[in-house]
N, C-alpha and C positions, 0 to 999 in steps of 0.2 A: 488929175488922174481920170482916165475915161471909165465909163461904166463897166467895161469888160475887165480892166485891171482891178477895179474895186471889187468886183465879184470874185475874181481869182484870189485876191488878197484875203477876203473874208472866208472863202472856201478853204484855203490853206490853213488858216488859223483854226477853223472848226475841225479840220482833219486832225490837227495836233491835239486839240481837246478830246476828240473822239478816241484817238489811239491811247492817250494817257488814261482816260476814263475806262476804256475797255480792259486795260491791264490790271486795274483794281489795286495797284500798289505804286509806290514811287518808282519812277522810271529814270534810269541813268541817261545822261546826255549821250553817252556812247551807244547804248542800246536803241534809243530813239533815232539817232542818226543812222544806224544800220537798217532799221525798219524802213525809214523814209527813203534812203538812197537805194537799197536793194529793190524797192518797189517803184522806184522812179516817180515819187510823188511830188518832189520839189528839189531844188538844188541846195547844197550845203549852206551857202551864204544866206539865202532867204530863210532857211530853217532856223539858223541861229538868230537872225533878226526877228523872226516871228516869235520865237521863244522869249526873247527879251521883251518884246512889246506885250506879250500875254502876261508876263510877270509884272511889268510896269502897270498894266491895266488891272492887276489883282485877279486875273482869271486863272493863273497858275501860281504855285508857290515853289520857290527854290529851296532845296534841302541839301545841305552839305554835310556829309558824314564820311569820315576816313578819307578826306581829300577827294571825295567823289561827288560830283554835282548831279543831283536828281531833281525831278519835277513831279509834282502831284497837282491834281486839279482842285481848285478852291470851290467853295459853295457858289460863288458868283460865276465861276467857270462852268459848273454843272447847270446853273440856270440858263446861261447863254447857250450851252450845248443843247439843252432840251428845246430851247426856242428855235435855234438855227440849224439843227442837225439835218433838216430836209434840204439844205442847200448843197450838201455833198452829193455829187452825181451818183446814181444807183450803181453804176459799174465800178466807180472808185471805191465806194463803200463795200461792195462785194469783194473787191480785190484786197482791201484792208482786212476784212474779216477772215478771208482765206489765209492771208499771210500770218495773221495773229494765231489762227487755229493751227496751222501747220508748223509754226515755230513755238508753240506754247511751252514745250519742255525746255527749249533753249532759253526762252524768255524768262521762265521761272528760275532756271539755274543761274542766269546772269544777274537776276535780281537778288538771289539769296546766297550765292556762293562767292566768297572773295578770298584772295590770297595776295600777300604783299611781303616785301622784305626791305629792310634798311640796313646799311652798313653802320656798325657801331665803331669798328676800327678795321684795320687791314685784314685781320684774321677772325673777325666776329661779325655775324649777321643775325639780326633779329627777324624771325619769320612770323607772320601773323596769318592765321587761318580761321575763317568764320563760315558758319551757316546761319543765316537769319531769314525768317519768314515773317513778313509784316513787322510787328514790333517784338516778336519773340526770337531770342537768340538760342539756337540749339547748342552751338559750340563756339567758343572764342578761345582758340589755342595759340599760345605764343611760345616759340622755342628759339634757342640760340644754336647756330651752327657755325662751323669753322671756315666755310668757303662760300664764295658767291655762287659757284656751280651747284653746291648742295642746296643753297637757298632757292635757286631757280628750279632745280629738279623737284624739290618739295612742293613749290607753288604749282608747277605743271601737273604733278601727280594729284594734288588736291583738286585742281580745276577739273581734271578728267575723272577722278574716282572718289569724290568727296562723300557721296552717299555710302558707298561700300566702306570707306575708311572710318566714317563716323560710326557705322554699325559695329565695326571691328573694335574700335576704341571703347565704345559703350559696353560691348560684350566682355571685353577683357577687364575693364575696371569694375564691372558689377559681378564678375564670376565669384562663386562661393568657394571654389577650390583653393587650396594652399598654393602659393606661388613658389 
């Protein structure tokens, strides 16, 4: 490997550590991929390879929750980032910071809001809706519906309106009035 390829490899790995560290929470593979590809920081194949190598080197930790793969920076990853952050080109670092700032709400929502459904049988679907921030779960709601279309519609509504729906549910179940 020539020195230019070596530097690019190191810079790309530090970029990944920098993004994951900046988000201050476990980052899903899907969200990380969106950020990297939307900002043309590296291609998909190299991204996945670098993530695996960073995990093998104990600089990142893989977290699997609800069949969703996420990453968080390890203490060794933080040390490496502190030491090597200067190899990220100033323009690239600025572009990353702008992308993270402009997408902060989307990033927060993608990290904390989830919805999914599974078929129990032909006429029964279990829908799971969650809002999680860090390690605190605000709501973990499971309901059974009679059709796949209803399950899809509920998941879509949750993803678009979870904050409003959570407030409504909380307001309704804590109301003092007689029902």
